[in-house]
N, C-alpha and C positions, 0 to 999 in steps of 0.2 A: 636234680633231688627236687622234690614237690612237698611244700610244707602245707600243714592243712592246719586251720585253726576252727576249733568246736567251742561255741558258747553254749552253756547248758542253760535252759530257761525252766526255772522250777513254778510248779504250779500251774492249773490252768486258767487262772485269772490272769497270771502275766503272760501268757501264751496269746490267750484272746487280746488282749490289749497290744502286744505287739504285731497282731495279725491287722486290727484296725488301722493303727499307725501307717502300715504297710500298704493298705489299701487305699487309705486318704492320700497318702504321697503319690501312687500310681494313677489315681483319679485326677489329681491336681495336674500331673505331669502330662497327662493326655488332654487336659482342658486348655493348657497354654500351648500344647503342639498343634491341636486343631485350630486355635486362633491364629497362630502365625504361620501355618505351613504353608499357604499360598503364598506370603511374601517372600518367606524364606526359600521356598521353592523356585520362585520366579528370580530371587537375586540369585540364587545359586546356579540356576541355568544359565543367566546372562554371563555371569563370572566364569562357568566353564567356557561357553562357547566363545566369550572374549567379544561383546559388542561395544562399539565406541559411536557415540552419538556427536554430531556437530550440526550445528546451524548458520545460515547464510553463509554457506561455502561457496567459495572460488577456486578451483583447480584448474591446472595446465597439462595439455598432453602433448608429448615431443616425439619426434621420429627423426632418427639419424642426426640428433643434436639441434633440431630445428622445432620450434612451436608449432604444432599442428592446429591445437584446437583448445578453446577455455570453456569451461561447463562452470555454471553458477546453479543453484538450487537453494530453497529455504531450510532444507534440511537432509541429512545424510546419516546414513548407519552402516558402519561397517563391522563386518563379521569374520573372526578369526578363528574358524575352525576347517574342517578339513577341505572345503572349499571356499580359502578366501576370497570375498566378496564386498561390493560396494552398493548399497541400495538408496534410491532417489525416489521416494514413496508419495512426495507432494510436487510434483512436476519438475522438470528441468530444462534448462537451456544451452544451445552449445553454438559457439560461433567456429567455424573452421577457417584457417588462415591460409594463403599461398604462399611460396617463398618470400615475398617482399612484404609479409604481414598484413597484407590486406583481407579483410573478412572475404571471401569467395562464395559461403553458402552459411546458412543457418540452420537450425534444427529445434523444434519444440517438441516434448511429449507429457504425459502426464505421470508415466512412470518410467523410470530406468534401472538397471542391473547391470554393473560391471565387474566381470570376470577378470580380476587381476592377474592370473597366473597366464591366462589366453589371451589378453589385452582384446576381449570382446566385450561391447555393451549390448543388452538387449532391451528396446524400447517398445513400449506398448500404449495404447488408448490414445486416440488423437494425435497422432504421429504427424508433423507436417515438416518437410525440407523445403527449402526455397534456395535455388541459384540467383545469387544477388546480380549475375552479369545480364542472364536472359530472361530473369524470373519465371522461370520454368518451377512448378509447384508440385510436389510431392504429397499426396494424402494417401494414409492406412493405420490400420490398428496393430500392426505388429512390424518391426524391421530390426534388423541386425547391423551394427557398426564393427567393421573388423580393423582395428587400429595398425597391425601390421600390414595388411593389404591396402589398407585406406578405401575400403569400398562398402556400401550399402548393399544389402540383400535380404530378401523374404519370399516365402513361398504363399504369402497370403494376398488377398485381393488388393489392388493398389489402383490408382487414379492420378494421373497426371495433367495438370492445366498449363497450358502454355500463355505466352504473353496475348495472344489474339483471340484467346479463349477456347482453343481447340481443347476438347478433353479427350485424354487417351486413357480408358480403363484397360484391366487386366488382370491376369494371375499371375504372381510371382515377377521378381524384378532383381536386376544387377545394375549397379551405378556406381562410378567413380566417386570418390569422397568429394570433390568438386563441383559434382553434379551436370558435368557437361558431358559425359558419355553415359547414355541410359539404355538398358536392353528391357524390355517387356517380355517376360519368358513365353506367356500364352496370351498374347494381346485380343481385346474384344474390338469391336466397331467403334470407332471415335465418333465424334460429332464435332464437326467444323461450322462455326457460326458465318453467316454471310453477310457482307455489309449492305445496307439498304440500297447503295449506289448501283448494286448489281442488279437490280430491278428498273426497267425502265419506265414502268408504270402504264397506265392506259389513258389515253387521249379523250378527252369530253369535248363537247361541241363547242365551249369557250375556250378550247385551245389549252386549258390547265391541266396540270398532272396529277394523278391521285396516285399516292403509293401506301403500301400497308403500313400502319403504324407498329404493327407486331413484327420483330425481329425473324427473320426466317434463318432455318437451319438446314443443312443437307449433309447426308452421310459421309463421313470421312473414311478412306480406305484404313483397313486396318495395316499396320506394320509391324515387321518383327522386332525392331528395333527402332529408336528414337535418338538421334545423334544432333543435339544443336550445332549450329554453324558459329 
């Protein structure tokens, strides 16, 4: 059952005053709504998505009950929506550990996004990975880290610099998390620096030896994979 209430309004002057009051209240409501709409919408959106913020964070990753990595970052955002994820928009640093908890490789990037459900991290912008044992250094603009498989991979351009100065560029890469086993998918021709001692020099009349002061480089044959010893 529906009840209806009717309030009679007598006289035209009374009706006009009523209409003016309604118009004023409506205008006041619109002014307040427009003033606060941006803040309210932002607050509502963040509340709906579920964004948590943390600063100066330090978090650990484990695999099979063993600690495998420690991540530090100045700021972190956690999103709890249809795709739960954690973002590190202002740089991050990761130490990767061996079974004996010694640091075997380190990673730095300007941006990272960790997909919690997939246990994968997407890294981009000035990504650098260094193998602590042999000092092999990987540089690229985009890189994926698969926590379950303990591997790095990318289909973007990469460049590996070895301890002796050898540069191995290419397109695409797969590497173990400890960075001891590396495979460049489509390698380019690398450059191997040649020590000055490889050049005998030119004998002059006073029997002195003249050598070039500019380091020499010679082409290094491309390889399908690089496997440090």
